C-alpha positions in Angstrom: -3.6 7.5 -2.8 -6.2 9.6 -1.1 -9.7 8.5 -2.3 -8.5 5.3 -3.9 -10.2 2.0 -3.2 -8.7 0.0 -0.4 -5.8 -2.4 -1.0 -8.1 -5.0 0.4 -10.3 -4.5 -2.7 -7.4 -4.3 -5.1 -4.3 -6.4 -4.2 -4.9 -8.1 -0.8 -7.3 -11.0 -0.9 -8.3 -11.9 2.6 -10.3 -15.1 2.4 -10.9 -15.4 6.2 -12.2 -11.8 6.3 -14.6 -12.6 3.5 -15.7 -15.7 5.3 -16.3 -13.7 8.5 -18.0 -10.8 6.8 -20.5 -9.0 9.0 -19.4 -10.8 12.2 -18.9 -8.7 15.3 -15.3 -7.5 15.5 -13.4 -9.5 18.1 -12.4 -7.8 21.3 -8.8 -8.8 20.7 -8.7 -6.4 17.7 -10.4 -3.5 19.5 -8.6 -3.7 22.9 -6.8 -0.6 23.8 -7.6 1.3 20.6 -9.4 4.5 20.0 -11.3 4.9 16.8 -12.3 8.3 15.5 -16.0 8.9 14.5 -17.0 5.3 15.0 -19.9 4.4 17.3 -22.0 1.3 18.0 -21.0 -2.2 17.4 -18.2 -2.7 14.9 -18.3 -5.5 12.4 -15.8 -7.1 10.1 -16.1 -6.3 6.4 -14.6 -8.5 3.7 -14.2 -7.5 0.1 -17.1 -8.1 -2.2 -14.9 -8.4 -5.3 -13.3 -11.5 -6.8 -9.5 -12.0 -7.0 -7.5 -14.1 -9.5 -3.8 -14.7 -9.9 -2.2 -13.0 -13.0 1.0 -13.3 -14.9 3.9 -15.7 -14.3 4.5 -14.0 -11.0 1.0 -14.9 -9.7 0.0 -11.5 -8.4 -3.4 -11.5 -6.9 -5.4 -8.7 -8.5 -9.0 -7.8 -8.1 -11.6 -7.8 -10.8 -11.7 -4.0 -10.4 -8.4 -3.8 -12.3 -8.9 -5.9 -15.4 -6.4 -3.8 -17.5 -3.7 -3.6 -14.9 -3.9 -7.4 -14.5 -2.7 -7.8 -18.1 0.7 -6.4 -17.1 1.1 -8.2 -13.8 4.6 -9.3 -14.5 5.7 -5.7 -14.9 4.4 -4.7 -11.5 6.3 -4.6 -8.2 3.8 -4.9 -5.3 5.1 -4.3 -1.8 3.1 -6.4 0.8 5.4 -5.8 3.8 4.4 -2.3 4.9 2.8 -2.2 8.3 1.7 0.4 10.7 -0.3 0.5 14.0 -2.0 3.7 12.8 -5.7 3.0 12.4 -7.0 6.2 11.0 -6.4 7.4 7.4 -4.7 10.7 7.9 -2.0 9.5 10.5 -1.5 6.3 8.3 -0.8 8.5 5.2 1.6 10.7 7.2 3.3 7.5 8.4 3.6 6.2 4.8 5.5 9.3 3.7 7.5 10.1 6.8 7.8 6.9 8.9 6.0 8.7 11.8 2.3 9.0 12.4 2.2 12.7 13.2 3.1 15.8 11.1 6.2 17.8 11.3 8.8 15.4 10.0 10.5 15.5 6.6 9.2 13.1 3.9 11.3 10.0 3.3 9.9 9.9 -0.3 11.0 13.4 -1.1 14.6 12.7 -0.1 14.6 9.4 -2.1 13.0 11.0 -5.1 15.6 13.7 -5.3 18.4 11.2 -5.4 16.6 8.9 -7.9 16.2 11.9 -10.2 19.9 12.7 -9.8 20.7 9.1 -10.7 18.5 9.2 -13.8 20.2 12.3 -15.0 23.7 11.3 -14.3 23.8 7.6 -14.9 24.5 4.7 -12.4 24.7 5.9 -8.8 26.9 4.8 -6.0 25.1 6.8 -3.3 23.6 4.5 -0.6 20.3 6.5 -0.9 19.8 5.2 -4.4 20.5 1.5 -3.7 22.6 1.3 -6.9 19.7 2.5 -9.1 20.4 3.0 -12.7 18.1 4.5 -15.3 18.3 4.3 -19.0 18.0 7.7 -20.6 15.0 8.1 -22.9 15.9 8.9 -26.5 13.9 11.6 -28.4 
């Protein structure tokens, strides 16, 4: 979401980053990268918020989301998404298209269309739907 708090403040506790808060960013992180609108000496910044494990699943959820943490077992959190994009706009484009620059079709739009089709027609055998099946809501 554009404008939302960072996942590092919501679902991704990083104890070492908190421990190293305000240290100068290591050269190994900065080497060969260009950062937009950043000048001077860059420093590490850990989350200032506390995390706890919630539900039987043990999701780590920040104190910023007290109500969401009550339904932790009903959530599916994906922690495996990775990109080398370091600026927000290209990273958001990558999230939706799989490529860091504009001009490509959205993976989400294609998937959403087929999931909607499955919801309306019942269990789906199309590979795009990964066998998704939706119960129809009753009025």
